C-alpha positions in Angstrom: 14.4 -16.4 -12.0 12.4 -16.6 -8.8 9.5 -18.3 -10.5 11.5 -21.0 -12.3 11.1 -24.6 -11.1 14.1 -27.0 -10.8 14.3 -30.8 -10.8 16.9 -30.5 -8.1 16.2 -30.3 -4.4 18.8 -28.6 -2.3 18.3 -29.0 1.4 20.6 -27.4 4.0 21.9 -29.9 6.6 24.4 -29.7 9.4 27.8 -29.0 7.9 26.7 -28.6 4.3 23.9 -29.4 1.8 22.0 -32.4 0.6 21.3 -32.6 -3.1 18.6 -34.8 -4.5 16.9 -35.4 -7.8 15.1 -38.2 -9.5 16.5 -39.8 -12.7 15.0 -42.6 -14.8 17.3 -44.6 -17.1 15.9 -46.4 -20.2 17.7 -48.9 -22.5 17.3 -48.1 -26.2 18.3 -50.0 -29.4 21.7 -51.7 -29.3 24.0 -49.9 -26.8 21.9 -46.7 -26.6 20.8 -45.6 -23.1 18.7 -42.6 -22.2 18.5 -40.8 -18.8 15.5 -38.6 -18.1 14.9 -36.1 -15.3 12.4 -33.3 -15.4 12.6 -31.8 -18.9 16.2 -32.9 -19.5 17.2 -35.9 -21.6 20.7 -37.4 -22.0 21.6 -40.0 -24.6 24.7 -42.2 -24.6 26.0 -44.8 -27.0 29.2 -46.9 -27.3 31.5 -46.7 -30.3 31.3 -49.2 -33.1 34.3 -51.1 -31.7 32.1 -52.0 -28.6 29.0 -52.9 -30.5 27.3 -49.4 -30.5 26.4 -47.1 -33.4 28.4 -44.1 -32.1 25.3 -42.0 -32.2 25.9 -40.2 -28.9 28.8 -39.6 -26.5 29.9 -42.8 -24.6 29.1 -43.1 -20.9 32.7 -42.3 -20.0 32.5 -39.0 -21.7 29.7 -37.9 -19.4 31.7 -39.1 -16.4 34.7 -37.1 -17.5 32.6 -34.0 -18.1 31.0 -34.4 -14.7 34.4 -34.3 -13.1 35.3 -31.2 -15.2 32.2 -29.4 -14.1 
């Protein structure tokens, strides 16, 4: 694992750590959005009741998952 690279930069600072990473967001067709960072890709879409195609989890699902993690 020592030779693996990570898109995340963790820097020790007084009283804790500073976490930084670069994310690029791209709008797709309809309500689809894509977030790109390093070799990771995340897609989100709204349900059909909100004008999306329900082709990926909605943005709120990612927010809820981030709290759970």
